[in-house]
C-alpha positions as CSV (number, residue, x, y, z in Angstrom):
1,M,124.2,84.9,86.1
2,S,123.4,81.4,86.7
3,L,120.6,79.5,88.2
4,S,121.3,77.8,91.8
5,P,119.4,75.5,94.2
6,L,117.5,77.5,96.6
7,G,118.1,76.0,99.8
8,R,116.4,72.5,100.7
9,T,113.7,73.0,97.8
10,D,113.6,71.4,94.3
11,L,113.9,74.9,92.8
12,H,116.6,76.6,90.9
13,V,116.6,80.3,90.9
14,H,118.4,83.4,89.6
15,E,120.8,85.0,91.9
16,L,118.5,88.0,91.7
17,C,114.7,87.8,92.9
18,L,112.9,90.6,91.3
19,G,110.6,92.6,93.4
20,G,107.0,93.0,92.3
21,N,106.1,95.7,94.7
22,V,106.4,98.4,92.2
23,F,104.3,96.7,89.6
24,G,101.0,98.4,89.8
25,W,102.2,101.1,92.0
26,S,105.2,103.3,90.6
27,A,105.2,101.1,87.4
28,N,102.4,100.5,85.5
29,E,101.6,97.1,83.5
30,S,103.2,98.4,80.1
31,Q,106.2,99.3,82.1
32,S,106.1,96.5,84.5
33,F,106.0,94.3,81.3
34,D,109.0,95.9,80.2
35,V,111.1,95.1,83.4
36,L,109.6,91.7,83.2
37,N,110.8,90.9,79.9
38,A,114.4,92.4,80.4
39,Y,114.5,90.2,83.8
40,A,113.6,87.2,81.8
41,A,115.7,88.1,78.8
42,A,118.8,88.0,81.0
43,G,118.0,84.8,82.1
44,G,115.8,85.8,85.4
45,N,113.3,83.4,86.5
46,F,112.3,84.2,90.2
47,I,109.4,86.6,91.0
48,D,108.5,87.8,94.2
49,T,105.1,89.7,95.4
50,A,102.2,89.4,97.5
51,D,98.5,89.7,97.6
52,M,98.7,93.3,99.6
53,Y,100.7,94.4,96.5
54,S,100.3,97.2,95.7
55,S,97.2,98.1,98.3
56,W,98.7,101.3,99.5
57,H,98.3,103.1,96.3
58,D,95.3,105.5,95.6
59,G,92.6,103.7,93.8
60,N,94.2,100.1,94.5
61,V,92.8,97.4,96.3
62,G,95.7,94.7,96.5
63,G,96.6,92.2,93.9
64,E,97.6,94.4,91.4
65,S,101.2,93.2,91.3
66,E,99.9,89.6,91.1
67,T,97.6,90.5,88.2
68,I,100.0,92.1,86.3
69,I,102.5,89.3,86.8
70,G,99.9,86.6,85.8
71,N,99.1,88.7,82.7
72,W,102.8,88.9,81.9
73,M,103.3,84.9,82.0
74,K,100.0,84.3,80.1
75,S,101.1,86.7,77.4
76,Q,104.6,85.0,77.1
77,G,103.2,81.6,77.9
78,N,106.2,81.0,80.3
79,R,104.7,79.8,83.7
80,Q,106.7,76.9,83.6
81,N,109.9,78.7,83.7
82,I,109.2,81.1,86.6
83,V,109.5,80.3,90.2
84,V,106.7,82.9,91.4
85,A,106.5,83.8,95.5
86,T,103.6,85.4,96.8
87,K,102.2,86.1,100.5
88,V,99.1,86.2,102.8
89,A,98.5,87.7,105.8
90,K,98.8,91.5,105.3
91,L,95.9,92.3,102.7
92,E,93.3,94.3,104.8
93,T,90.4,92.4,103.0
94,R,92.4,89.0,103.8
95,P,94.1,89.6,107.0
96,G,96.1,87.0,109.4
97,L,96.6,83.3,109.3
98,S,93.7,81.7,110.2
99,A,93.0,78.5,108.2
100,A,90.1,79.9,106.5
101,N,91.9,82.9,105.3
102,I,95.0,81.2,104.2
103,V,92.6,78.7,102.0
104,A,90.6,81.9,100.6
105,A,93.7,84.1,99.9
106,A,95.6,81.5,98.3
107,E,92.4,80.8,96.0
108,D,92.6,84.6,95.1
109,S,96.4,84.6,94.4
110,L,95.9,81.6,92.0
111,R,93.4,83.2,90.2
112,R,95.3,86.8,89.5
113,L,98.4,84.8,88.7
114,Q,96.4,82.9,86.0
115,T,98.0,79.5,87.5
116,D,97.2,76.5,89.4
117,Y,100.3,76.3,91.7
118,I,102.5,78.8,94.0
119,D,106.0,78.0,93.8
120,I,106.7,79.6,97.2
121,Y,103.8,80.9,99.6
122,Y,104.9,82.8,102.6
123,A,103.2,83.6,105.8
124,H,104.0,87.4,105.1
125,H,104.1,88.0,109.1
126,D,103.5,86.1,112.2
127,D,99.9,86.1,113.4
128,E,100.2,85.4,117.2
129,E,96.2,85.7,117.6
130,T,95.9,82.3,115.3
131,P,97.6,79.1,116.9
132,L,100.5,78.0,114.7
133,E,99.0,74.8,114.3
134,E,96.1,76.1,112.7
135,S,98.1,78.2,110.4
136,L,100.5,75.3,109.4
137,V,98.1,72.4,109.0
138,A,96.0,74.7,106.4
139,F,99.6,75.6,104.6
140,D,100.5,71.8,104.8
141,Q,96.9,71.3,103.0
142,L,97.7,73.6,100.4
143,V,100.9,71.6,99.8
144,Q,99.6,68.4,99.6
145,S,96.8,69.6,97.3
146,G,99.6,70.8,94.7
147,K,98.6,74.3,95.0
148,V,101.6,75.4,96.9
149,R,105.2,73.6,96.3
150,H,106.9,75.2,99.3
151,L,106.5,77.3,102.3
152,G,108.2,80.5,103.5
153,A,108.0,82.6,106.6
154,S,108.5,86.5,106.6
155,N,109.0,88.7,109.5
156,Y,109.0,86.0,111.8
157,T,111.2,86.4,115.1
158,T,113.6,83.6,115.8
159,P,111.7,81.9,118.9
160,R,108.4,81.8,116.8
161,L,110.2,80.5,113.9
162,A,112.0,77.9,115.4
163,E,108.9,76.9,117.2
164,A,106.9,76.8,113.7
165,L,109.5,74.2,112.9
166,R,109.1,72.1,115.8
167,I,105.4,72.0,115.3
168,S,105.6,71.1,111.7
169,R,108.0,68.1,112.6
170,N,106.1,66.8,115.4
171,M,103.2,66.9,113.3
172,G,104.4,65.6,109.8
173,L,103.4,68.9,108.5
174,A,105.3,70.7,105.4
175,E,107.8,72.9,106.8
176,Y,108.9,76.6,106.4
177,V,112.1,76.3,104.0
178,V,112.6,79.9,103.1
179,V,113.0,83.0,105.1
180,Q,112.5,86.6,104.1
181,P,113.6,89.1,106.5
182,N,114.3,92.9,106.3
183,F,118.1,92.9,106.0
184,N,120.6,95.0,104.1
185,A,123.9,96.5,104.6
186,I,122.2,99.5,106.8
187,T,119.6,97.4,108.6
188,R,121.3,94.2,110.1
189,D,119.8,93.7,113.2
190,E,116.7,91.9,112.3
191,Y,118.7,89.0,110.8
192,Q,122.1,89.1,111.8
193,G,122.4,86.9,115.3
194,E,120.2,84.6,116.4
195,L,118.0,84.3,113.2
196,Q,120.9,84.0,110.9
197,D,122.2,81.2,113.2
198,L,119.1,79.6,113.1
199,C,118.7,79.7,109.2
200,V,122.1,78.7,108.6
201,K,121.6,75.7,111.3
202,E,118.4,74.6,109.7
203,K,119.6,75.1,105.8
204,L,116.6,77.6,105.2
205,A,117.0,79.9,102.3
206,V,117.2,83.4,103.3
207,L,115.7,85.8,100.6
208,P,116.2,89.6,102.1
209,Y,113.9,92.4,101.3
210,F,114.7,95.9,101.3
211,S,117.9,94.7,100.1
212,L,118.8,98.4,98.7
213,A,117.2,99.8,101.7
214,A,114.2,101.2,99.8
215,G,116.7,102.9,97.3
216,F,119.1,104.3,99.8
217,L,121.8,102.2,98.8
218,T,121.6,103.3,95.2
219,G,123.3,106.5,96.1
220,K,120.4,108.7,94.8
221,Y,119.9,110.4,98.3
222,A,122.2,113.1,99.8
223,P,122.1,114.7,103.1
224,G,119.7,118.0,102.6
225,V,118.9,117.2,98.9
226,A,115.2,116.6,98.2
227,V,114.6,113.7,95.8
228,E,111.5,113.0,93.8
229,S,110.6,109.4,94.7
230,V,107.2,107.6,95.9
231,R,109.9,106.4,98.6
232,A,111.4,109.5,99.8
233,E,109.4,109.7,102.9
234,D,111.0,106.3,103.8
235,M,114.3,107.6,104.1
236,D,114.3,108.9,107.7
237,G,115.3,105.7,109.3
238,Y,118.2,105.3,107.2
239,A,119.5,108.9,107.0
240,T,121.7,108.6,109.7
241,E,125.2,109.3,110.4
242,R,125.7,105.5,110.5
243,G,123.6,105.4,107.3
244,W,125.5,107.9,105.4
245,A,128.9,106.3,106.2
246,I,127.8,102.8,105.0
247,V,126.8,104.9,101.6
248,D,129.8,106.7,101.2
249,K,131.6,103.0,101.7
250,V,129.4,101.8,98.9
251,R,130.1,104.5,97.0
252,T,133.8,104.2,97.2
253,I,133.8,100.4,96.4
254,A,131.5,101.0,93.8
255,H,133.9,103.4,91.9
256,G,136.6,100.9,92.2
257,H,134.7,98.3,90.4
258,N,133.2,100.6,87.8
259,V,129.6,99.9,88.8
260,D,126.6,101.2,90.3
261,M,126.0,101.3,94.3
262,S,123.1,98.8,94.0
263,T,125.5,96.1,92.4
264,I,127.8,96.6,95.4
265,A,125.0,96.6,98.0
266,L,123.5,93.4,96.6
267,E,127.0,91.6,96.4
268,W,127.6,92.2,99.9
269,L,124.3,90.8,100.7
270,R,125.3,87.4,98.9
271,T,128.3,87.1,101.1
272,Q,126.3,86.9,104.3
273,P,125.7,83.4,105.8
274,G,122.4,82.0,104.9
275,I,121.3,84.6,102.1
276,A,120.3,82.7,98.8
277,S,119.2,85.5,96.4
278,P,118.4,89.1,97.5
279,I,115.2,90.7,96.3
280,A,115.3,94.1,94.6
281,S,112.6,95.6,92.3
282,A,113.3,98.0,89.4
283,R,110.7,100.4,88.0
284,T,112.5,100.6,84.5
285,V,114.5,98.6,82.5
286,E,117.6,101.2,83.4
287,Q,117.0,100.7,87.0
288,L,117.1,96.7,86.6
289,A,120.4,96.7,84.8
290,P,122.7,97.3,87.7
291,L,120.8,94.8,89.8
292,L,121.6,92.1,87.4
293,K,125.7,93.1,87.3
294,R,128.1,91.1,89.5
295,A,131.4,92.3,91.3
296,S,133.8,90.4,93.2
297,L,134.4,91.9,96.5
298,S,137.9,91.7,98.1
299,E,138.4,90.5,101.7
300,S,139.4,94.0,102.8
301,E,136.3,95.7,101.0
302,L,134.1,93.4,102.8
303,A,135.9,93.8,106.1
304,E,135.4,97.5,105.8
305,L,131.7,97.1,105.0
306,N,131.3,94.6,107.6
307,A,132.9,96.9,110.2
308,L,130.3,99.8,109.6
């Protein structure tokens, strides 16, 4: 895999953005280091995390993923080679997008990551209780100070994202240039349509999360079969007649290419308008391997998947 320009930014990133949500959750620090080392050895340079990762795990308070990534970069001395994206707004102890919280959360993330700049800083979700102007001015100040290089928006509706872009331009502020929606071969309606149209029009780099539908598109789930996984309880939304049909089609295509299903699911995403680099996580080096592979999908294969 090669490094490609990321939208309108000055960054060049790997074709797989490695998700850091499992670090400090289903992968301890040692296991996380193994995955990070394997990813870097394969030429990977793009890591996605958030201040809230992984606060949901018993005994965690948030920031565990950032801490592990920071420790890894320090141990490798490779900070200058790694593009790090993190987020603010969803950690219970640092909620929302008020100016004060954005500044404080950024300082917390910088400390945990053991760095003096964040490559991409996301609003993890929209905060309708805080005026967009307040949040955007605070983000801009971080950019002007050099503590943040580029800004991103995650989980925004199309009207709110368009309004944020308008305000930034009118006020001469740094704009959101990266967008992170929930998008995969099963969950399509949150991105396809007006959000996709806006992102393509504005040349925003789109980095979908849940690229593998929380593991559903890896093929390890089957109707009536219990699977031991920390994400098994998240499968109900995918385990529908349509969801299983998509899984079956991905499996058939994967067999034809002699690759894992996750390889095909990520490849389908890369063919969609606006997509820059899908985000996917791996708990082990073995899980990482198929995420790093590529496959060339035919027009008929794409048409069959798109039709579902």
